[in-house]
N, C-alpha and C positions, 0 to 999 in steps of 0.2 A: 393415342388413337384418336382422330378426329370425331367428335360429334356433331352431328347436326339434327336440330330441333327436328323430332318427330318419327329418327331413322335409329337410335341405338346406336350403339358403339361400329356394326359392321355395316349397315346400309347406307346407301346416300340417296338422298331425295335427288330426282332430277329437277324439279322447279327450282332447287335451291343452290345446286352445284354450279361452283364458279370454278373458272382457272385455276386460282389460288388455292381453293379449296380441295380441289382436285388435285392438285401439286402435291400437298399436303399429305391428302391421304394415300398417295405412292409411296411418298416418302416414307411416311411410319408403318405401312403393311407391307410392302416388299422388303422393308429394313428388319420387321420382324421376322418374316419368312427364312430371312438370310442368316438370320442370326440363331436361329434354331434348328437349322442342320445339324443332326447328331453326328459326332466324330469328326469334327471339321472348324477349322481355322475360318476367320473372314481374310484371308487373303485370296484372292481371284483365282491363282492357279489351285490352291485346295478346292474352293467351292467347285470350279469348271471340273475337275476330275470326279469328285463326289457326285456331281450330278450328271455328269456325262453331256455337259453343256458348251457351248464352245468358250473360249477362254476372253476373246475377245468382247462377246456379249454381255458376260459376266462383268469383266473390268468397267464396260460405258455403263452398266446397270448400276453398280456401285458407284463409281466417281459420279452418277447423277444424284441419286438420293442422297448423297454427302453435301449438295450444293447448299449453298444458304440460301440462295433466291429459289423459290417453289417454282418460276416461271422459268429460270434457268433449267431446273430439274424436268421440267414439261419440254423444252425445246432440245434438251440432250439426251431424254432416256431413248433407250431403243422402242420400236414400236409394239404395240398390243402383243401380238404375233409371238415376238420372243421373249417378252414377258409371262405369256402363258407359260411357254416351255420350260422357262426356269423354275418357276411356280409350281407347276405340275413335277416336275422332276423332283422337285423339293418334297412333294407329298409323296412320293413314293418312296424318297429317302427316310419319311418318318416323322416330318413335320406335322402338327396338330391339325385337324382340319379347319378348328375356327380359324385360328391364321391364315392357312390355304385361302379359307373363303373370304375371308377379307380382302385379300390381295386379289383375288378373281374379280370381285365386285368393282374394286378400284379400278382394276385394268378393262374391263367391260365398260364403265363409265368415262375410261379414256378412249376407247374404241368408239363409244358412240358419240362422243364431244366432237371426234375427228369427222366422223361419218356426216352427221347431221348438220354440225353448226359451221363447219368448214369444207367440206368434201375431200378434202386431201390433207396428207402429213404436211407437205410443203407449205400450202396455204394456211393452215394450222400453226406453224410454228413464225410465219411471215407476219400473221397478223399479231400474235402474241408479242413478237420481237418489237413492234412499232414504239411501245410506250414504255419501253424497259431496256435503259443505255447498253447495259453490259450483255445482255441477252441480243439485241439486234447487234451488235459490233461484232458478236461472234457468228450470229446465224450470217450476217453479210459476207465477213470475211470467208465462212465456209464455204458459200456458194460463189463466191468470185475466186474461188480456188477450183471449183469443181469447172467453172468456165477456162480456167486457166490450161487444168489439164486437158479437157476434149480439145481446145483450140490447139495444144502443143501435139497432141497426136494426128490432128488433122493435117495441119499442116506441115508438121516433121520437123519445126523449129523452135528452140527457147532460147530465153537469156535470163541471167541471173538480177541482172539492173537494166532497168531502162532511166536513164539520166538525162536531164534537162537542165543545163546550168547557164543562166544571163547574168553578166557582168557589166554593170553600168558605171560609167565614170568621166567627167567632162572630160572633152576633146582639146586637141592643141587647136589654136585659132586657124581658120579658114576664112579667106577672103569673102565676104559676103555671105555669111553665114552668122547668123545666130543662135544663141543657147543650142548650141552645138554637144554632143553625147555622145561617147565612144562606146558600142556596144561589143562586146564580145560573148558567144554563144557556143557552146560545147553540147550536142546531144548526140543520143545512139545508144546502143548496146554494149554491155560490157558480159563476159562470160558466154557468149555466142555458140549455140551449139545446136549443130545439124543431127536430127533422129531419126529419118527415114532416106534410106539411098534411093526410094523411087520416085520422091519427091522432089522438083526444081522448086529453089527457094527464090522469090524477087525479093528486093527491098528497096524502098523508094526515098530518096533525099531530095528535097526541094529547093532548085535553086533560090535564093534570096530573092524577094518580089520587090518590085518597084512601087512604093506607094504612090498613093495617088493624088494626093498632094504635092508630089514632087521633092518630096524632102527624103528619101531613102533613096540611091543610084547604086544598082545591084554591080556595076561597073567600079566601083569603090569596095566592094565587098573584098578582102583578103582572108587566104589560110590561114588557121593557126595550128602549127605542127605542135602536137600534144603526144606524139607517138614515146616519148621518152618517159611517159607516165604511165603507160598502160600496165594491165595487170596481167593481161593475155597478149599471146601474140597477136598482131593485126591480122584482120581478116583479108584472105586472100579474094577479090572480086573482080568480075570481068563486068562493064557497063558499058550502058547504050542510052543515048537521049530518045527521050518518046515523050510528046506533048510537054514541052518546058520543062520535063523531070530528069534526074539523071535515074535511069533503073539499074541497080547492082544486082548480081546472080552471085549467090553464095552457095557452092556445093564442091566441099572438101570429102575428101575420103572420112569417112567414119571408122575410126580407130578404138574408140573408149571412150569412157564418161570424163575423162579430163581432157579433152579433145576439144578446148573453148578458146576462142577470140575474142577481140574487143574490135569496134569499129564507131569509132565518135569521129564527128565531124564538126572541127572547129572553125568559125569564122569570125573576123572584126568588120564592123562598118560603122560610119560615122553619120548620124541621124540630125538634121539642123531643126530649128523650133521645136524642140524636144517635149517641153512643158506647156506649149500652145494648144489650147482646146478649140475646136469648132463645134458648130451646132451638128454635124454628121462625124465628128471624130473626139471622143473625149476619154478615151481610154488609151493605156499603155499598159504592156506587161507581155508575160511567155505563155505560147501555147504549145503543146505538144500531144502527141497520139502513138502511144507505143506501138512499136512493130518490130520484131515479132512479140509473142505472148512472153510477158515478163515476170519473173518473181516478185521483182519490187519496182516501184515506181518513184524516183525522188524529180523533184522539184525544187531551184533553189534561185531564186531572184536576190540578187547581190549586189546591192546600191550604194554609190559613194554616198557620203552624207550630204552632199550639194547636189542630187538628182533624187527627184523623186521624195523628197524629203516630208515627213510628215501625214503620209498618206496611209491609210491601213488598207492593205490590199484584201479582194475577194476572190474566192474559188467559185468557178463554175466548169459545171460537167456537163457536155454534150453528147448524144448518140449521134452517130456520123455515118452509121451503114446506110447505104442507098441516098445519102442527101449529101456526102461530100464534109469537108472542114466547115465547121461554122465560124460566121462572124460574128464578135461579141456584141451582145445584145440587138442583135436583126431580130425584128420583130417575126419574122417567118419562122424562125428558128425556136422559139419560146417553146414550143410543145416537144421540143427535142431536149431540154434542159433536165437533166437526171439530180435528185436530191439525193446527197451524202453525208455523212455524219463526219467525213474527216474533215478537219479545219488547217488554215495555215498557221504556222506556227512563229511567231517571232522569237529567232534566236538572239538579240540584240546587236551589238557592235563586234565586229569581229570573227573571225571562222573557226574559233577554237571548239566550236560544238558542230562542226561539219564533218566529221570523221565519218567515213562508209566502209563497213568490213567488206564490203566487194569490191570496193576501190581505194585501197589502203594508201596511194601517192594522191589522192584528190586533193586534200589542203595544201598540199606542195605545189600542185597544180597551178590551183587559185592563186595562191602567193607568188608564182612566177608571172602568172599573167598579170598581176595590179603591180606588180616593181617593174616590168617591162615598161611599164606605161608612168611611172615614177610616183607611186601611190602605196602605201604602206596596209595591208591587209585591216590592222584596226580601224580604220576611216570606214568601214563599209557595214551598214546594216544589213543583216539577212532575214529573210522570210522563205520557210520550207515549207513543203507539203512531200509526204511520207505516204505511200499506201502498197499495202501489200497486195500482190496478186491484181493489179488493176485490170479494168474489164475491157477484153481487146474490143478494138472499134470506139471505145471512148475517148472523146477528145477531152485534155484538161488544161484550164486557164486558169493564171494568176494574173489578175487586172487591177491596174492604178487608176482610178478616177483624176482625171486632170484637173477638174474645178477644183478638186480636193486640194491638188497641188499651189494651184493662184489663191485659195486661200488661207492656205497656211503661208505663202509668202508674205501675204498682208499681215497677217497675224505677227509674222517675225519682224515685219518692219514697225508695227506699232509699238511691240516690246522694246525694239530699239532706241527710238523715238521716245520713248517712257524713261 
């Protein structure tokens, strides 16, 4: 049992208590109470029946006190009132008063720390998670899941996967164009499912926008047919144009849990002066905003070895609600940047590591697109960001700084000269 100077084995000094000390005290005190419940094993079902307490609460408590990290114990354990219910039930079942009192004192200290130092349990968990990677990751994912569930219920729609895939490769020569790159993008939801018959569902797909420097012409964009690689039937949509966007309505009959659809949009476009930077244009990259709420977000940036070579990409996440999509590095949108723990993963050359359980034919689709233009998948460098339960209304960007590309070319030339 935790010993704190001047307190004895069961007391806890309010002046000296820390979250780490509190977590250790809860682990020990509650663990000893549960171990001493007479005529019972340490299985959640047995303890639940013996104490007359919810199995879910007992199971969560036991799982929490077994964590190696005391901070994870604090952020995952049920609240003080639930813990008191368990301990008082153990007292009635015959656990000795000394062990019960030690547990009650630890629980009281837990409740006081939440109330006096943090105000709410949510604030308590958030504050403790900041400096502890494992706890922070679980805390953030749990809260992203709550947002996901809430928005699916409100909007009446969900998808298993939101995919944004950009494949960049050298383009065929076009007269008058230099540094020409062919971009094929595939984006949209897989496992799209309507949940509420009373809610009309609108899904926006933006037409490729002409770049202000004149390097990208929307009329040159061509659709890419990838329906042969779909996991689910294509979504049946009705669409209309509004304010430069194609607005799709998705309102199928609701028949069951397996009533899922795919709705990817594939486009190929040619862009000139791809590696050329300007004072107000320093980045290339991929931007996406999942719509509808998604269980998983995957952004793949797949670059031929001659495109954006040697640049380490950066991840930016923006809040968009009320302000629209952000332009990268716009000073007016800096306050909308969100700090996230997820990092871009360098998957190396080739597509062997890109398999997706939600999209079994995904790598086949990438191979098909590459080979159509005369390239082998092993010639491509891949960067990926994968986020469970991305926050609805957040914009995610993978960006490559063009200045880095210029320096990379200089370094490569120097190496060749040497």
